[in-house]
Each structure stands twice: as structure tokens, then as C-alpha cells.
C-alpha positions in Angstrom: 86.6 -127.2 5.0 83.7 -129.3 6.4 80.2 -128.5 5.7 78.1 -126.6 8.3 75.0 -128.3 9.3 71.9 -126.7 8.8 69.6 -125.7 11.7 66.0 -126.4 11.5 64.2 -123.2 11.5 60.4 -123.4 11.8 57.6 -121.4 10.7 55.1 -121.0 7.9 56.5 -121.9 4.3 60.1 -121.5 5.5 62.6 -122.0 3.0 66.3 -123.0 2.7 67.3 -119.4 3.2 65.1 -119.1 6.2 62.6 -116.6 4.4 58.9 -117.2 5.4 55.2 -116.6 4.5 55.4 -113.4 6.2 58.8 -112.0 5.6 60.5 -113.1 2.2 62.5 -110.4 0.7 66.0 -111.2 -0.7 67.2 -109.6 2.6 64.9 -111.6 4.8 67.2 -114.6 5.5 67.9 -114.7 9.3 66.3 -116.7 11.8 65.9 -116.4 15.5 66.2 -118.6 18.4 63.5 -117.9 20.9 64.7 -117.6 24.5 61.1 -119.4 25.6 61.5 -122.3 23.6 65.0 -122.7 22.4 64.1 -123.1 19.0 64.7 -121.0 15.7 61.8 -119.5 14.0 61.8 -117.5 10.8 59.8 -114.6 12.6 57.7 -113.8 15.6 54.5 -114.2 13.6 55.6 -118.0 12.6 56.2 -118.5 16.3 52.9 -117.2 17.3 51.4 -119.4 14.7 53.4 -122.6 15.7 53.0 -122.4 19.5 51.1 -122.1 22.3 53.0 -119.8 24.6 54.0 -116.4 24.6 57.5 -115.2 23.4 60.0 -114.1 25.8 62.7 -111.4 24.8 66.4 -112.2 25.3 67.7 -110.3 28.3 70.7 -108.2 27.8 72.7 -110.0 30.0 72.5 -113.0 27.7 73.2 -111.0 24.3 76.5 -113.0 24.2 74.5 -116.4 23.1 74.2 -117.6 19.6 70.7 -116.9 18.6 70.9 -115.7 15.2 71.2 -117.9 12.1 71.9 -116.6 8.7 70.0 -118.4 6.3 72.7 -117.5 3.5 75.8 -119.1 5.0 74.2 -121.3 7.9 76.4 -119.6 10.6 75.1 -118.5 13.9 75.8 -115.2 15.2 75.4 -114.1 18.9 72.8 -111.2 19.4 75.7 -108.8 20.1 77.2 -109.8 17.0 74.0 -109.3 14.9 72.9 -106.2 16.9 76.6 -104.5 15.8 76.7 -106.0 12.1 75.2 -103.2 10.4 72.8 -105.4 8.5 75.4 -107.5 6.8 76.6 -110.9 7.9 79.9 -110.9 9.3 80.7 -114.4 7.9 79.6 -114.1 4.3 78.6 -110.5 3.6 75.1 -111.3 2.7 72.7 -108.3 3.1 70.1 -108.4 6.0 66.8 -106.3 6.1 67.7 -102.9 7.6 63.8 -102.8 8.5 64.1 -105.7 11.2 65.5 -103.3 13.5 61.8 -101.9 13.9 61.0 -105.3 15.6 64.1 -105.5 17.9 62.0 -104.9 21.1 59.9 -108.0 20.1 62.9 -110.1 20.4 65.4 -108.5 22.5 65.4 -106.4 25.8 65.9 -102.6 25.2 
């Protein structure tokens, strides 16, 4: 089995598991590709600090696009797969932070 290449995740103090200075619990291990700049950031605060533009939420019509990166196994997930995964990576079974659901409107159209 070949090694999965790591995706570059931007942000403040981002480590290999995509945890950043803002969110760094054991379960804060996803990064999100922002629609506005086609770039992965650890969180919206990292995006705000690093860019000079407002984030754009993913429209429902594009929820099939791979835009979620698991910092544990380095696989990408579609937005649909992420929203349906019950806070567990469907590839490696790592636990994701259930509190992230409070922030979905910042990333995904409701």
C-alpha cells in the first residue's frame, strides 16, 4: 500500500495532525478546504489571520466535493461524508470533535 501524501494545511501553530493554536484537543484533527481560496486551513480563525478576504461557505450543491482532511490518517472526505460520519473518520475511525457542529454554518450552507 502506498503512502498517502500529506496536504499542506495553513494556520497558526498547525501541527502534523492539523491541530492549531485555536483548537488543539485530541479530537481537533480535521482541516477544511475553503471554497473562497481552494486552500486548507485548520479553522476559520486561521483563515481570518492568514488571508485578506472573507470566507465563503460551501453551497449544498457542492457537498460532494472533497474538502475535509483527516489529520490522523491524511485522507480527504467529501463534505457529505464528513457531515454523515457521526464524528468518526470513516477511514481510520479517529474521533472528531463533536463541538465542531456548532460551527458548521461558518463553513457549510444550511
